[in-house]
DRENSEVEX-485241 format. One line per 10 residues: their letters; for each residue y, z negated, x of C-alpha. Coordinates in steps of 0.001 Angstrom, whole numbers. Layout:
A = Y,Z,X | ...
//
This chain:
MTYHSLLGGD = -21047,-18622,-6855 | -18013,-16872,-5072 | -18409,-15646,-1538 | -16919,-17386,1492 | -16138,-15864,4691 | -17675,-16663,7837 | -14701,-18248,9070 | -14529,-20967,5871 | -15037,-24365,6531 | -13513,-27278,8335
TLDIINQLHN = -15432,-27386,11544 | -14871,-24985,14280 | -18530,-25266,15560 | -19842,-21847,15612 | -23363,-22868,15060 | -22787,-24792,11958 | -20940,-21940,10551 | -23837,-19668,11017 | -25851,-22189,9496 | -23520,-22215,6473
YRKEENELKW = -23238,-18559,6393 | -27230,-18039,6346 | -27415,-20688,3454 | -24961,-18845,1435 | -26657,-15699,2101 | -30138,-17019,709 | -28278,-18582,-2164 | -27266,-15079,-3119 | -30557,-13820,-3365 | -32543,-13349,-6448
EGTFKEYLEL = -36061,-11812,-7471 | -37918,-11726,-10572 | -39980,-9470,-13161 | -38267,-6794,-15296 | -39066,-9250,-18051 | -36698,-11913,-16217 | -34341,-9490,-15555 | -33862,-8868,-19471 | -33439,-12436,-19892 | -30713,-12437,-17246
LKERKEVAQT = -29098,-9567,-19147 | -28366,-11573,-22447 | -26695,-14044,-20453 | -24555,-11654,-18449 | -24351,-8254,-19877 | -21680,-7184,-17068 | -24532,-7014,-14381 | -25771,-3730,-16053 | -22370,-1891,-15743 | -22033,1493,-14139
AHSRIYEMIA = -20420,1988,-10681 | -17202,3089,-11983 | -16847,61,-14543 | -17920,-1991,-11368 | -15246,-803,-9217 | -12500,-1149,-12005 | -13618,-4497,-12898 | -13290,-5514,-9200 | -9694,-4253,-9041 | -8639,-5709,-12476
SAGVEKQNGR = -10223,-8990,-11166 | -7846,-9542,-8369 | -5114,-9580,-11214 | -2212,-7433,-12481 | 1390,-7954,-12695 | 4437,-6166,-14287 | 7132,-4947,-11957 | 10023,-3031,-13066 | 8024,-1844,-15947 | 5077,-732,-13641
NVYKFFNEEM = 1653,-2340,-13466 | 1024,-3558,-9908 | -2433,-4068,-9166 | -2825,-7228,-6534 | -6162,-6000,-5322 | -4178,-3586,-3288 | -1239,-5654,-2095 | -2214,-7138,1309 | -2798,-3701,2775 | -891,-1008,700
FGLEESIERL = 2944,-1103,736 | 5384,1042,-1143 | 2632,3211,-3145 | 2476,942,-6578 | 3256,4149,-8491 | 448,6144,-7131 | -2115,3204,-7093 | -1126,2665,-10653 | -1793,6218,-11423 | -4957,6146,-9543
VEEYFHPAAK = -6219,2967,-11423 | -4945,4083,-15051 | -5656,7524,-14874 | -9131,7747,-12997 | -10849,4021,-12785 | -9900,2562,-16003 | -11016,5770,-18343 | -13923,6379,-15814 | -15039,2739,-16667 | -14849,3423,-20453
RLDVKKRVLL = -17291,6222,-19826 | -14519,9107,-20686 | -14831,12409,-19101 | -12938,11731,-16130 | -15920,9957,-14862 | -17542,12980,-14220 | -14915,14280,-11832 | -14735,13919,-8013 | -12012,12098,-7291 | -9797,13572,-4501
LMGPVSGGKS = -6672,11523,-2495 | -4195,14230,-1574 | -1539,13511,861 | -40,13537,4386 | -1663,12067,7680 | -1614,8398,8003 | -227,7994,4411 | -2900,5585,3096 | -5599,7630,1633 | -8362,6470,4362
TIVTMLKRGL = -7064,2876,3803 | -7508,2938,-47 | -11321,4065,196 | -11581,1588,3240 | -10166,-1152,386 | -12656,-24,-2155 | -15716,-320,265 | -15014,-3712,1627 | -14095,-4925,-1787 | -17230,-3759,-3284
EQYSRTDEGA = -19291,-5445,-501 | -17331,-8783,-1233 | -17471,-8416,-4882 | -21427,-7866,-4982 | -21547,-11268,-3940 | -20062,-12861,-6842 | -21392,-13466,-10209 | -19341,-10844,-11886 | -20073,-8288,-9272 | -23762,-8837,-8993
VYAIKGCPMH = -26310,-5647,-8558 | -29877,-5779,-9497 | -32206,-3131,-8382 | -36050,-2266,-8487 | -37506,-3961,-5444 | -38430,-1624,-2588 | -36370,1363,-3850 | -34731,3304,-986 | -32297,4325,-3656 | -31543,785,-5281
EDPLHLIPTP = -32553,2337,-8618 | -31064,739,-11630 | -34148,-1214,-13583 | -32843,-57,-16848 | -34388,3406,-15997 | -37717,1692,-16357 | -37332,1759,-20128 | -38755,4997,-21964 | -36213,7245,-23599 | -37648,6889,-27208
LRESFYKEYG = -37036,2985,-26574 | -33445,3190,-25587 | -31754,3366,-28820 | -33357,159,-29871 | -32518,-1392,-26596 | -28809,-532,-27106 | -28774,-2015,-30632 | -30212,-5282,-29336 | -28399,-5533,-25794 | -25254,-3612,-26301
IRIEGSLSPL = -26031,-1771,-23487 | -26187,2094,-22743 | -28675,3494,-20514 | -27893,6551,-18706 | -30448,8523,-16189 | -33991,9083,-15710 | -36575,6846,-13646 | -36972,8427,-9814 | -40036,10509,-8992 | -40900,7740,-6412
NSLRLEEEYE = -40617,4597,-8995 | -42321,6867,-11728 | -45037,6991,-9121 | -44800,3348,-8215 | -45106,2197,-11926 | -48253,3705,-12472 | -50048,3094,-9131 | -48675,-190,-8314 | -48160,-1784,-11892 | -50421,197,-13791
GRIEDVVVER = -47671,1012,-16216 | -46635,-2608,-16848 | -43105,-2187,-17123 | -42231,-5894,-17651 | -44099,-6703,-14429 | -41938,-4395,-12039 | -40274,-6686,-9639 | -36429,-6629,-9666 | -34038,-8013,-6971 | -30534,-8703,-6170
ILFSEDRRVG = -29087,-6429,-3971 | -25684,-6692,-1517 | -23732,-3510,-1061 | -23364,-3158,2672 | -22129,129,4429 | -23405,-825,7683 | -26976,-1547,6020 | -26434,1668,3865 | -26743,-26,542 | -24611,1203,-2306
IGTFTPSDPK = -22014,2476,19 | -22153,5924,1666 | -19807,8051,4297 | -20224,11886,4542 | -18574,13449,7587 | -18950,17207,7770 | -20295,18465,11384 | -20746,22119,12491 | -21333,24134,9366 | -24040,26031,11378
SQDIADLTGS = -26046,23045,11917 | -24916,20886,9212 | -28151,19919,6988 | -28230,19469,3393 | -30794,16701,3960 | -27929,14602,5428 | -26780,14302,1681 | -30092,14534,-335 | -32790,13291,2023 | -35583,15307,3366
IDFSTIAEYG = -39457,15781,3657 | -41406,13255,5999 | -43645,15703,7423 | -45861,13342,9079 | -46920,11970,5934 | -47886,15167,4281 | -51421,14988,5842 | -51833,11546,4199 | -50233,12202,794 | -51327,16223,751
SESDPRAYRF = -48183,17530,-780 | -44703,18128,-208 | -43852,17338,-4016 | -45437,13837,-3301 | -42618,11532,-3448 | -43909,9236,-769 | -43842,12077,1459 | -39938,12278,879 | -37231,10527,3061 | -34722,9150,471
DGELNKANRG = -32414,8457,2987 | -29538,11007,2340 | -26014,9628,1677 | -25971,10649,-2036 | -29419,8351,-2046 | -28074,5539,-331 | -24631,5317,-2094 | -26373,4803,-5387 | -24944,2288,-7587 | -21848,2136,-5617
LMEFQEMLKL = -19444,4657,-3904 | -19525,7511,-1534 | -16494,8720,625 | -16322,12332,1413 | -14368,12898,4485 | -13075,16555,5026 | -14594,17481,1663 | -12891,20723,1222 | -14172,22028,4500 | -17650,21862,3321
DEKFLWHLLS = -19985,24849,2937 | -20406,25495,-736 | -24043,24416,-1089 | -22904,20944,-479 | -20070,21054,-3098 | -22418,22266,-5752 | -24450,19134,-5034 | -21338,17132,-5755 | -20541,19090,-8935 | -24137,18283,-10324
LTQEGNFKAG = -23981,14693,-9551 | -20624,14032,-11098 | -20985,16445,-14227 | -24728,15675,-15049 | -25544,12449,-13064 | -28240,13772,-11031 | -28888,16146,-8183 | -31489,18144,-6606 | -33507,17090,-3786 | -36971,18180,-2212
RFALISADEL = -39535,19768,-4603 | -38747,17108,-7675 | -37104,17275,-10914 | -33493,16317,-10756 | -32995,12693,-9381 | -30499,10517,-11216 | -27732,8589,-9404 | -24763,6677,-10468 | -21907,6433,-7923 | -18272,7255,-7501
IVAHTNETEY = -17560,10161,-5303 | -14024,9833,-3336 | -12724,12376,-1033 | -9417,12666,640 | -7547,15772,2079 | -3718,16939,2971 | -1893,18983,938 | -2027,22347,3334 | -6162,22359,3209 | -5670,21564,-999
RSFISNKKNE = -3425,24618,-1428 | -6053,26666,624 | -8805,25430,-1332 | -7286,26196,-4694 | -6236,29646,-3507 | -9861,30753,-2969 | -11343,32331,-5802 | -14681,31120,-5053 | -13811,27430,-5713 | -12330,28133,-9141
ALHSRLIVIP = -15483,26269,-10691 | -14579,23312,-8721 | -10971,23021,-9666 | -11617,21474,-13175 | -14192,19101,-11695 | -11494,17388,-9533 | -9280,14590,-10345 | -6550,15012,-7748 | -4113,11923,-7177 | -1326,12468,-5020
IPYNLKVSAE = -899,9690,-2145 | 2604,10469,-585 | 4290,8563,2159 | 5963,5344,1233 | 9630,5770,378 | 11015,2241,389 | 12491,868,3370 | 11241,-2615,2917 | 7544,-1764,2009 | 7921,564,5184
EKIYQKMIQE = 8736,-2650,7239 | 5708,-4308,6280 | 3597,-1206,6990 | 4828,-1712,10876 | 4333,-5463,10768 | 939,-5174,9467 | 125,-2256,12238 | 1459,-4466,14642 | -424,-7662,13705 | -3489,-5682,13916
SDMAHVHIAP = -2808,-4661,17580 | -2427,-5918,21037 | 1315,-6132,20652 | 1412,-9081,18175 | 2465,-11473,20969 | 5733,-9108,21674 | 8974,-10339,20110 | 10450,-7752,17888 | 14166,-8465,17271 | 15064,-8763,13470
HALRVAAIFS = 15811,-5245,11895 | 14332,-3252,14625 | 11558,-2698,12333 | 13975,-1962,9450 | 16084,706,11306 | 12731,2369,12326 | 11776,2039,8834 | 15490,3703,7577 | 14621,6420,10097 | 11001,7190,8651
VLSRLKASKK = 12018,7164,4984 | 15369,9461,5699 | 12741,12147,7338 | 10628,11833,3923 | 13552,12145,1446 | 14529,15547,-101 | 18101,16202,-733 | 19205,15581,-4065 | 21085,17976,-6412 | 22560,15232,-8221
QGVDRLKKLR = 26321,15085,-7796 | 27329,11963,-5438 | 23915,11049,-4329 | 23593,11423,-302 | 20355,10500,1436 | 21342,6993,2213 | 22277,6269,-1414 | 19152,7642,-2427 | 17259,5302,178 | 18999,2569,-1146
LYDGQSVEGF = 18201,3331,-4842 | 14655,3635,-4004 | 14432,370,-2196 | 15689,-1572,-5330 | 19231,-2198,-3867 | 22071,-2005,-6087 | 24415,1096,-5694 | 27935,1382,-7507 | 27720,3531,-10197 | 24054,4156,-10454
NDADTEELKN = 21357,2193,-12443 | 17650,2140,-12928 | 17685,5179,-14986 | 19307,7011,-12012 | 16609,6306,-9790 | 13983,7213,-12088 | 15587,10498,-12697 | 15984,10816,-8765 | 12252,10252,-8526 | 11464,12812,-11126
EFMDEGMDGV = 13473,15404,-9280 | 10958,16306,-6770 | 7237,15935,-7383 | 6222,16332,-3949 | 8717,14160,-2244 | 7191,11953,502 | 4520,14765,1384 | 6044,15247,4752 | 8198,13531,7140 | 7674,11099,10113
DPRYVINRIS = 4377,9188,9635 | 3897,5246,10527 | 1542,6053,13535 | 4478,7867,15149 | 6886,4858,14876 | 4004,2532,16108 | 3230,4781,18993 | 6870,4937,19963 | 7340,996,19624 | 4514,740,21982
SAIIRKEVPS = 6015,3051,24258 | 9155,1223,24174 | 7512,-2300,25054 | 5452,-592,28112 | 9013,861,29177 | 11072,-1977,28918 | 8398,-4369,30544 | 9627,-7513,28700 | 8190,-9302,25956 | 11225,-8457,23794
INALDVLRSL = 12472,-5362,22050 | 15397,-4586,19704 | 16380,-1844,17346 | 18286,131,20019 | 15167,13,22102 | 13270,1561,19175 | 15596,4093,17982 | 15839,5085,21852 | 12177,5626,21922 | 11815,7250,18531
KDGFDQHASI = 14405,9933,19988 | 12763,10312,23227 | 9303,10977,21385 | 10673,14050,19575 | 9864,16545,22643 | 6422,14896,22917 | 5364,15239,19437 | 3428,18828,18980 | 4189,19151,15300 | 7978,18356,15569
SAEDRDTYMN = 9732,22083,15877 | 13016,22418,17437 | 14692,22592,13885 | 12872,19247,12845 | 14251,17817,15997 | 17902,18600,15226 | 17395,17075,11787 | 15866,13789,13055 | 18276,13460,15595 | 20902,13275,12637
YISMARKEYD = 18539,10564,11033 | 18301,8913,14225 | 22423,8650,13904 | 22442,7686,10505 | 19952,4897,11066 | 21903,3765,14044 | 25078,3232,12049 | 23392,1324,9742 | 22145,-901,12490 | 25980,-1071,13512
EIAKKEVQKA = 26930,-2875,10143 | 23694,-4769,10131 | 24312,-5985,13700 | 28039,-6925,12784 | 27292,-8964,9789 | 24279,-10884,11554 | 26956,-11944,14313 | 29458,-12699,11748 | 27285,-14889,9794 | 26254,-16927,13171
FVYSYEESAK = 29826,-17388,13927 | 30845,-18719,10305 | 28054,-21415,10227 | 28177,-21581,6534 | 28619,-18009,5661 | 27389,-18355,2262 | 29954,-20964,1339 | 32678,-19057,2681 | 31782,-16081,927 | 31260,-18064,-2512
TLMDNYLDNV = 34659,-19924,-1940 | 36424,-16821,-1243 | 34733,-14735,-4365 | 35680,-17780,-6703 | 39395,-18083,-5537 | 39419,-14118,-6070 | 37747,-14232,-9624 | 40010,-17421,-10618 | 43028,-15042,-9628 | 41847,-11953,-11298
EAFCNKNKLR = 41000,-13784,-14269 | 44681,-15136,-14779 | 45973,-11777,-13789 | 44279,-9818,-16321 | 44672,-12511,-18986 | 48589,-12812,-17967 | 47754,-16787,-17478 | 48828,-19131,-15048 | 46838,-21140,-12617 | 47091,-24914,-11758
DPLTGEEVSP = 47596,-25691,-8106 | 44775,-28366,-7162 | 47308,-30477,-4902 | 50627,-30474,-7028 | 49182,-29983,-10373 | 51765,-27528,-11131 | 51356,-24129,-12879 | 51731,-21083,-10649 | 51450,-17286,-10819 | 48067,-15526,-9566
DEKLMRSLEE = 48311,-15416,-5738 | 48700,-11480,-5661 | 48639,-11670,-1588 | 44905,-13212,-1768 | 43858,-10351,-4195 | 45259,-7689,-2347 | 43799,-8787,1032 | 40546,-8458,-571 | 41017,-5190,-2410 | 42471,-3379,637
QIGISENAKK = 39486,-4059,2655 | 38015,-1323,532 | 40614,999,-173 | 41932,-214,-3352 | 45443,1289,-3978 | 48243,-615,-5660 | 47484,1831,-8441 | 44067,1070,-8900 | 44066,-2695,-8676 | 44536,-3211,-12475
AFREEILIRI = 41447,-1221,-13180 | 39297,-2744,-10579 | 40367,-6054,-11396 | 39534,-5567,-15071 | 36127,-3706,-14044 | 35046,-6991,-12303 | 35837,-8977,-15718 | 33708,-6865,-17629 | 30600,-6843,-15051 | 30787,-10757,-15229
SAYARKSQRF = 30657,-10585,-18928 | 27862,-8322,-18973 | 26028,-10769,-16657 | 27196,-13682,-19045 | 25533,-11818,-22090 | 22081,-11494,-20180 | 22376,-15248,-19015 | 22258,-14064,-15506 | 24400,-15618,-12500 | 27000,-13373,-11336
DYRSHDRLRE = 27812,-13959,-7314 | 29492,-11779,-4697 | 26284,-10020,-4232 | 26298,-8835,-8026 | 29070,-6049,-7290 | 28697,-3906,-4465 | 32405,-3114,-3593 | 33298,-6987,-4175 | 30554,-7735,-1767 | 31923,-5321,796
AIQKKLFADL = 35466,-6586,371 | 34334,-10085,889 | 32128,-9245,3918 | 34896,-7139,5589 | 37530,-9914,4813 | 35586,-12562,6631 | 34681,-10413,9256 | 38402,-9290,9736 | 39396,-13088,9699 | 36869,-13611,12859
KDVVKITTTS = 37024,-10467,14712 | 39413,-11501,17116 | 37184,-14422,17691 | 34125,-12515,17899 | 35640,-10067,20341 | 37004,-12215,22647 | 34158,-14650,22782 | 31585,-11779,23266 | 33397,-9577,25685 | 34906,-12036,28145
ATPDETQLKK = 33619,-11528,31639 | 34598,-15026,32354 | 34432,-17085,29375 | 36392,-20339,29491 | 34604,-23494,28626 | 35177,-23525,24777 | 33940,-19839,24756 | 30927,-20429,26332 | 30276,-23319,24328 | 30864,-21278,21220
MNEVVARLVD = 28597,-18377,22389 | 25712,-21055,23153 | 26233,-22255,19529 | 25997,-18724,18120 | 22810,-17916,20250 | 21170,-21267,19175 | 21885,-20467,15570 | 20615,-16800,15744 | 17283,-18382,17468 | 17178,-21181,15107
EHGYNSVSAN = 17952,-19491,11702 | 18003,-15817,12193 | 14765,-15108,13710 | 15882,-13931,17405 | 14800,-15477,20863 | 17382,-16025,23570 | 17016,-12367,25004 | 17891,-10281,21902 | 20415,-12920,20669 | 22203,-12295,23867
ELLRYVGSLL = 21729,-8465,23600 | 22703,-8524,20024 | 26066,-10297,20944 | 26578,-8105,23874 | 26335,-5131,21685 | 28668,-6163,18862 | 31100,-6959,21399 | 30864,-3449,22528 | 31170,-2176,18915 | 34427,-4378,18464
NR = 36042,-2988,21615 | 35624,842,20627
//
């Protein structure tokens, strides 16, 4: 059975929905004897998988796809953007080998990265995912009924019989029966293991079943009992001894997170006595609690920290034993502009700002600024920050290929570990909305608000401020080009057709020029020489000199041949400089019309009609509203007048 959400179903009647929800919850329940549980295991071996294996299977079951030679795990797609490399490393260097019982299973997983970089989101996704996955047949979890630690029923099988059990079922058993269940086995079941009652459990962080979270408090008042449970002094008189497991509360986070996952917040700030419990649990699969023998537990421990705290932790000699017990996965800031836009869109949708109209490219311009602040200046010749930004975003940049991009990514291993965080941007967008007091903001509003916030941000130094001001200017220049192209497309109704026609004409003439052929006039049918005036009108847009025109034209033909060999379609976007030339040529032809129409203080009837048509097109086809469309036209008009 697959778990359905509360909002599923065709009816909006909340009472019916509650009834259906309750029915589904009841259908998920299962209870039987240990003997019946073994019959279940024969049919579904995956029921007995370890916590690490269950988490890996949960991630893998959502699907994997190849993108640019990398495995992209769809489990994270709806929440995480631009961190495909980090997530691939997380899954393939930790979760997958841990699921196969390799040595990394005996390590604490530590996510290390800057504030608001996605560490907590990853952990939250794993928690919420486990809650949902435990409601499916593939992710079903079974435990000894009445056990506060939701103990694995297979711990009931005595050690001498486990080898024969493995031969029959193909399942390895790790861990010993807990003191409490050992006592219950003798007293409640008189040693008859086959009669012990087993039940299906559903993971829930709220109900403290299989998912735990530990947050350190004041080191002086933090009690180890928060982790491992504590003695119930009110029952000692009844049971006679502190070593009686019935006089112990198995309610620490390590107890309750058994079979699933426990998140350690601020782990590196913990007192040593807490960390040694973690070491024992991850390395040996057990921990010490009360006056009992070691208690077995099967759970994934995941912690997160920032780079400064991690470096401080590593430099402390007292922590050396812990260093090799950690698997550290860096989670840097996203470095892709298109992915950064998605982060902002997601944060806005989750806020009270979802009703506000945010003009096209406003978030992109903010993303350009953010990513610029996170990039490191490359030592590679000919690579400035903007080129690097475009390459990282998957855009084609003349003279560079995928191998160059990978080389740039490997130049700095700590790239993305500092810079502007997404929350700062969203806070400044919020400020822009409140200050403008209209339900619409544009790219200039966002850039202005980002700039105004530098003085209010405690962690932005005077030196940072000057650097960030430069990035604001770079983002503004990028927006100027975007804005002009937006208006150009709106004025040229069939922009794509115009660009294609211009390119086809140019390429026909280039091919004839390079092959020393004639062209046939489509009207008269006579043979004519290549149109030098047409070719130069494009080439001059991008500064191709008279001496360089032949080499440029030959390069275009070579690029077309390369595309043809790969059975790929060549269009005006396939060559950066040709695309730029076509865009500039189209805009140059329109410039005067746009300039006069957008800046006239008293537009005549024709200009007014054209303006209304352009505004309508921006609204209907380009995602603007009437306010942001008119603001765009006014801004582009001012640019053209400079």
